[in-house]
TIZAKOL-386405 format. One record per atom (N, C-alpha, C, O): residue number from 1; residue in three letters; chain; atom name; x, y, z. Coordinates in steps of 0.2 Angstrom, whole numbers. Layout:
<sites>
   n res chain atom     X     Y     Z
 NUM Ala     A   CA     X     Y     Z
...
</sites>
This chain:
<sites>
   n res chain atom     X     Y     Z
   1 Unk     A    N   695   477   878
   1 Unk     A   CA   691   478   870
   1 Unk     A    C   690   470   871
   1 Unk     A    O   692   465   873
   2 Unk     A    N   683   471   866
   2 Unk     A   CA   682   462   865
   2 Unk     A    C   682   462   857
   2 Unk     A    O   682   467   853
   3 Unk     A    N   683   455   857
   3 Unk     A   CA   686   453   849
   3 Unk     A    C   679   447   848
   3 Unk     A    O   676   444   852
   4 Unk     A    N   677   448   842
   4 Unk     A   CA   671   444   840
   4 Unk     A    C   673   438   839
   4 Unk     A    O   669   435   836
   5 Unk     A    N   677   434   840
   5 Unk     A   CA   680   428   842
   5 Unk     A    C   680   425   848
   5 Unk     A    O   681   419   849
   6 Unk     A    N   679   430   853
   6 Unk     A   CA   681   428   860
   6 Unk     A    C   674   425   862
   6 Unk     A    O   669   427   862
   7 Unk     A    N   676   419   865
   7 Unk     A   CA   669   415   867
   7 Unk     A    C   664   418   873
   7 Unk     A    O   666   423   877
   8 Unk     A    N   658   416   872
   8 Unk     A   CA   653   419   877
   8 Unk     A    C   649   415   877
   8 Unk     A    O   649   411   872
   9 Unk     A    N   645   414   883
   9 Unk     A   CA   640   408   885
   9 Unk     A    C   634   409   882
   9 Unk     A    O   630   414   883
  10 Unk     A    N   633   403   877
  10 Unk     A   CA   627   402   873
  10 Unk     A    C   620   400   877
  10 Unk     A    O   615   402   876
  11 Unk     A    N   622   394   882
  11 Unk     A   CA   617   392   885
  11 Unk     A    C   620   389   890
  11 Unk     A    O   626   389   890
  12 Unk     A    N   616   384   896
  12 Unk     A   CA   617   381   900
  12 Unk     A    C   614   375   900
  12 Unk     A    O   608   376   900
  13 Unk     A    N   617   369   901
  13 Unk     A   CA   613   362   899
  13 Unk     A    C   615   359   906
  13 Unk     A    O   620   361   908
  14 Unk     A    N   611   354   909
  14 Unk     A   CA   612   350   916
  14 Unk     A    C   617   344   914
  14 Unk     A    O   618   341   919
  15 Unk     A    N   619   342   908
  15 Unk     A   CA   624   336   909
  15 Unk     A    C   628   338   903
  15 Unk     A    O   626   342   898
  16 Unk     A    N   634   334   905
  16 Unk     A   CA   640   335   897
  16 Unk     A    C   635   332   891
  16 Unk     A    O   635   335   886
  17 Unk     A    N   633   327   891
  17 Unk     A   CA   629   323   886
  17 Unk     A    C   625   328   882
  17 Unk     A    O   624   329   876
  18 Unk     A    N   622   331   887
  18 Unk     A   CA   617   339   883
  18 Unk     A    C   621   342   879
  18 Unk     A    O   620   344   873
  19 Unk     A    N   627   344   882
  19 Unk     A   CA   633   350   879
  19 Unk     A    C   636   345   873
  19 Unk     A    O   636   348   867
  20 Unk     A    N   637   339   872
  20 Unk     A   CA   641   335   867
  20 Unk     A    C   634   337   861
  20 Unk     A    O   635   341   856
  21 Unk     A    N   630   335   863
  21 Unk     A   CA   622   334   859
  21 Unk     A    C   622   340   854
  21 Unk     A    O   623   341   848
  22 Unk     A    N   622   347   860
  22 Unk     A   CA   621   354   856
  22 Unk     A    C   627   355   852
  22 Unk     A    O   626   357   846
  23 Unk     A    N   633   354   854
  23 Unk     A   CA   641   356   852
  23 Unk     A    C   639   353   845
  23 Unk     A    O   637   357   840
  24 Unk     A    N   639   347   845
  24 Unk     A   CA   638   342   836
  24 Unk     A    C   633   345   833
  24 Unk     A    O   633   347   828
  25 Unk     A    N   626   346   837
  25 Unk     A   CA   621   350   832
  25 Unk     A    C   623   357   828
  25 Unk     A    O   622   358   822
  26 Unk     A    N   626   360   832
  26 Unk     A   CA   627   367   829
  26 Unk     A    C   633   365   824
  26 Unk     A    O   633   368   818
  27 Unk     A    N   639   361   825
  27 Unk     A   CA   644   361   820
  27 Unk     A    C   641   357   815
  27 Unk     A    O   646   355   810
  28 Unk     A    N   635   356   814
  28 Unk     A   CA   633   352   807
  28 Unk     A    C   632   360   804
  28 Unk     A    O   632   360   798
  29 Unk     A    N   630   365   808
  29 Unk     A   CA   628   371   804
  29 Unk     A    C   632   375   804
  29 Unk     A    O   631   380   802
  30 Unk     A    N   639   373   805
  30 Unk     A   CA   647   377   804
  30 Unk     A    C   647   381   811
  30 Unk     A    O   652   386   811
  31 Unk     A    N   644   381   816
  31 Unk     A   CA   645   385   822
  31 Unk     A    C   650   381   826
  31 Unk     A    O   647   376   828
  32 Unk     A    N   657   383   828
  32 Unk     A   CA   661   380   832
  32 Unk     A    C   660   380   839
  32 Unk     A    O   663   385   842
  33 Unk     A    N   656   376   844
  33 Unk     A   CA   655   377   849
  33 Unk     A    C   659   373   855
  33 Unk     A    O   661   368   853
  34 Unk     A    N   659   375   861
  34 Unk     A   CA   664   371   865
  34 Unk     A    C   660   371   871
  34 Unk     A    O   655   374   871
  35 Unk     A    N   662   367   877
  35 Unk     A   CA   657   367   884
  35 Unk     A    C   662   365   889
  35 Unk     A    O   666   361   889
  36 Unk     A    N   661   368   894
  36 Unk     A   CA   665   368   901
  36 Unk     A    C   661   368   906
  36 Unk     A    O   655   369   905
  37 Unk     A    N   663   366   912
  37 Unk     A   CA   660   364   918
  37 Unk     A    C   657   356   918
  37 Unk     A    O   652   355   922
  38 Unk     A    N   660   351   915
  38 Unk     A   CA   654   345   914
  38 Unk     A    C   659   342   919
  38 Unk     A    O   657   336   920
  39 Unk     A    N   665   343   923
  39 Unk     A   CA   669   338   929
  39 Unk     A    C   663   340   935
  39 Unk     A    O   660   336   938
  40 Unk     A    N   662   347   935
  40 Unk     A   CA   658   349   942
  40 Unk     A    C   650   345   942
  40 Unk     A    O   648   342   947
  41 Unk     A    N   647   345   936
  41 Unk     A   CA   641   345   934
  41 Unk     A    C   638   338   936
  41 Unk     A    O   632   337   938
  42 Unk     A    N   643   333   936
  42 Unk     A   CA   643   326   938
  42 Unk     A    C   641   325   945
  42 Unk     A    O   638   320   946
  43 Unk     A    N   643   330   950
  43 Unk     A   CA   643   328   956
  43 Unk     A    C   635   331   958
  43 Unk     A    O   632   336   956
  44 Unk     A    N   633   327   963
  44 Unk     A   CA   626   329   967
  44 Unk     A    C   629   330   971
  44 Unk     A    O   633   327   974
  45 Unk     A    N   626   337   973
  45 Unk     A   CA   627   341   979
  45 Unk     A    C   621   345   980
  45 Unk     A    O   616   344   976
  46 Unk     A    N   622   349   985
  46 Unk     A   CA   616   353   986
  46 Unk     A    C   616   360   982
  46 Unk     A    O   611   364   983
  47 Unk     A    N   622   362   978
  47 Unk     A   CA   623   366   974
  47 Unk     A    C   625   364   968
  47 Unk     A    O   630   366   966
  48 Unk     A    N   620   361   963
  48 Unk     A   CA   622   357   957
  48 Unk     A    C   624   364   951
  48 Unk     A    O   622   370   951
  49 Unk     A    N   628   359   948
  49 Unk     A   CA   632   364   944
  49 Unk     A    C   629   362   936
  49 Unk     A    O   627   356   935
  50 Unk     A    N   628   368   930
  50 Unk     A   CA   627   366   925
  50 Unk     A    C   633   367   920
  50 Unk     A    O   638   370   922
  51 Unk     A    N   633   364   915
  51 Unk     A   CA   638   363   909
  51 Unk     A    C   636   370   905
  51 Unk     A    O   630   372   904
  52 Unk     A    N   643   373   904
  52 Unk     A   CA   641   379   900
  52 Unk     A    C   644   378   893
  52 Unk     A    O   649   376   891
  53 Unk     A    N   638   381   889
  53 Unk     A   CA   641   380   881
  53 Unk     A    C   643   387   878
  53 Unk     A    O   639   392   878
  54 Unk     A    N   649   386   875
  54 Unk     A   CA   652   392   873
  54 Unk     A    C   652   394   867
  54 Unk     A    O   655   390   863
  55 Unk     A    N   650   399   864
  55 Unk     A   CA   652   400   856
  55 Unk     A    C   656   407   856
  55 Unk     A    O   658   411   860
  56 Unk     A    N   657   407   848
  56 Unk     A   CA   663   413   846
  56 Unk     A    C   657   420   849
  56 Unk     A    O   651   417   849
  57 Unk     A    N   657   425   850
  57 Unk     A   CA   654   432   849
  57 Unk     A    C   650   433   844
  57 Unk     A    O   644   434   846
  58 Unk     A    N   652   432   839
  58 Unk     A   CA   651   434   831
  58 Unk     A    C   646   428   828
  58 Unk     A    O   644   428   822
  59 Unk     A    N   645   421   832
  59 Unk     A   CA   642   416   831
  59 Unk     A    C   634   416   835
  59 Unk     A    O   630   412   834
  60 Unk     A    N   634   419   840
  60 Unk     A   CA   630   420   845
  60 Unk     A    C   624   420   844
  60 Unk     A    O   620   417   848
  61 Unk     A    N   621   426   838
  61 Unk     A   CA   615   425   835
  61 Unk     A    C   612   421   831
  61 Unk     A    O   606   421   830
  62 Unk     A    N   617   418   828
  62 Unk     A   CA   616   411   823
  62 Unk     A    C   617   405   828
  62 Unk     A    O   614   400   825
  63 Unk     A    N   618   404   832
  63 Unk     A   CA   618   400   836
  63 Unk     A    C   610   398   841
  63 Unk     A    O   607   393   843
  64 Unk     A    N   609   405   843
  64 Unk     A   CA   603   405   847
  64 Unk     A    C   598   405   841
  64 Unk     A    O   592   404   843
  65 Unk     A    N   598   405   835
  65 Unk     A   CA   592   404   831
  65 Unk     A    C   593   398   828
  65 Unk     A    O   588   394   827
  66 Unk     A    N   599   395   827
  66 Unk     A   CA   599   387   825
  66 Unk     A    C   594   383   831
  66 Unk     A    O   589   380   830
  67 Unk     A    N   597   385   837
  67 Unk     A   CA   594   382   844
  67 Unk     A    C   586   382   843
  67 Unk     A    O   583   377   844
  68 Unk     A    N   582   388   842
  68 Unk     A   CA   576   387   842
  68 Unk     A    C   574   384   835
  68 Unk     A    O   569   380   834
  69 Unk     A    N   577   386   830
  69 Unk     A   CA   573   382   824
  69 Unk     A    C   574   374   824
  69 Unk     A    O   569   371   821
  70 Unk     A    N   579   372   827
  70 Unk     A   CA   579   366   827
  70 Unk     A    C   578   362   834
  70 Unk     A    O   581   357   835
  71 Unk     A    N   575   365   837
  71 Unk     A   CA   574   365   846
  71 Unk     A    C   579   362   849
  71 Unk     A    O   577   357   852
  72 Unk     A    N   584   364   849
  72 Unk     A   CA   590   362   851
  72 Unk     A    C   589   366   859
  72 Unk     A    O   594   365   862
  73 Unk     A    N   586   369   861
  73 Unk     A   CA   585   373   867
  73 Unk     A    C   582   369   872
  73 Unk     A    O   583   372   877
  74 Unk     A    N   579   363   872
  74 Unk     A   CA   577   359   875
  74 Unk     A    C   581   354   876
  74 Unk     A    O   581   351   870
  75 Unk     A    N   585   353   880
  75 Unk     A   CA   589   347   881
  75 Unk     A    C   586   341   884
  75 Unk     A    O   584   342   890
  76 Unk     A    N   586   336   881
  76 Unk     A   CA   585   330   884
  76 Unk     A    C   577   329   881
  76 Unk     A    O   574   324   883
  77 Unk     A    N   574   332   877
  77 Unk     A   CA   568   333   873
  77 Unk     A    C   568   329   867
  77 Unk     A    O   572   332   863
  78 Unk     A    N   566   324   866
  78 Unk     A   CA   569   319   859
  78 Unk     A    C   562   320   857
  78 Unk     A    O   557   318   861
  79 Unk     A    N   560   322   849
  79 Unk     A   CA   555   321   845
  79 Unk     A    C   554   315   844
  79 Unk     A    O   556   313   839
  80 Unk     A    N   551   311   847
  80 Unk     A   CA   551   302   845
  80 Unk     A    C   548   301   837
  80 Unk     A    O   549   296   834
  81 Unk     A    N   543   306   835
  81 Unk     A   CA   542   306   830
  81 Unk     A    C   547   306   824
  81 Unk     A    O   547   302   819
  82 Unk     A    N   551   309   826
  82 Unk     A   CA   557   312   818
  82 Unk     A    C   563   305   821
  82 Unk     A    O   569   306   818
  83 Unk     A    N   562   300   825
  83 Unk     A   CA   568   296   827
  83 Unk     A    C   565   288   825
  83 Unk     A    O   560   285   827
  84 Unk     A    N   570   285   820
  84 Unk     A   CA   568   280   816
  84 Unk     A    C   571   274   822
  84 Unk     A    O   577   274   823
  85 Unk     A    N   567   271   824
  85 Unk     A   CA   570   266   830
  85 Unk     A    C   568   260   826
  85 Unk     A    O   568   255   830
  86 Unk     A    N   566   258   820
  86 Unk     A   CA   567   251   816
  86 Unk     A    C   561   249   818
  86 Unk     A    O   556   252   821
  87 Unk     A    N   561   242   816
  87 Unk     A   CA   555   238   816
  87 Unk     A    C   554   233   823
  87 Unk     A    O   559   230   824
  88 Unk     A    N   547   234   826
  88 Unk     A   CA   547   230   832
  88 Unk     A    C   550   223   831
  88 Unk     A    O   550   220   826
  89 Unk     A    N   552   220   837
  89 Unk     A   CA   555   214   836
  89 Unk     A    C   548   208   839
  89 Unk     A    O   550   202   838
</sites>
């Protein structure tokens, strides 16, 4: 029997940094996420691994909407028009 607080895979990302950014972005909207697989993802091998981002089953739909609404589903893609990079030197 499944409990709505059981963790489910939300998505997979290529690096631990991507997983951390996604976890923190979801947390800003009240969705608790964790990740696993970071140890293996750092290896360079013939069969590369991904880092899985996990959320409670009850939060999965909200987390997916947040990912789409905030473009969190494209790790590594930065919208530089939204980033304050300061004044040029």
